[in-house]
N, C-alpha and C positions, 0 to 999 in steps of 0.2 A: 351640799356641794355635789359635784358630779363625781362619778366613780374614779376617773383618772386622778382627780385632785385628792380624793380620799386614799387611794392606793399609794400615791406619792408620799403623803403625810404619814400613813401607817408604816410604810417601810422605813422612812427616816427616823420615826419615833419608836419603832419596835412594837407597834400596837396592832389592833384589829380594825376591820370595817364592818358596818352593818347599815341596814335601812330601818330606822325606827318605825316608819309608817308601813312597812311591808308586813304581811301576815307572819313571816318567820323572824322578823326583827327583834322581837322580845325573847325569842328562843335560841337564836344562833348568832355567832359572830364569825367572821371570815379572816383568816390570816393569809394575805397575799404573799407569795414567795417567787423567787426565780429558780426554784428547784424543780425536779421532775414531778413533784407533788402538785405543782401549780398553786392553787388556792386550797387551804385546809379549813374545813368547817368545824367549829367547836360549839358544843352545847354550853350555853351560858351558865347552867346550873351544874356543869360537870357530871351529869348523870350518865352520859354516853361517851364512848371513846371518840377522838377526832376522826373525821372522814376526809380522805384526800380527794381532790378534784371537785369541781363545781361547774355546773352547766347552767349559766344564768339565762333566763328568758329575756327577750328584747326589752320588756318593761323595766327590768333591773338595770340593764345597760344604759337606758335613756334617762333614768330617774335622776333628780337633782336633790334628793333628800338623804344622800349617803353621809354617814358620820364616822368619825374615828373614835374607838372605844378601847378601854383597857382590857 
């Protein structure tokens, strides 16, 4: 799905988004918010603390392989 579809679903379901086919997809998941933190990146293995903010490259914004995850 496209990023806007994934964000809408993740917000309504209280979940995260990721791109399984991206190099970072197996490592991180993103929590989209309407807070000053914008999007919060989480390490899937919970080895690192969450990081606020995210600066996606154009490739991520145009991709159609976004997924909603727990």
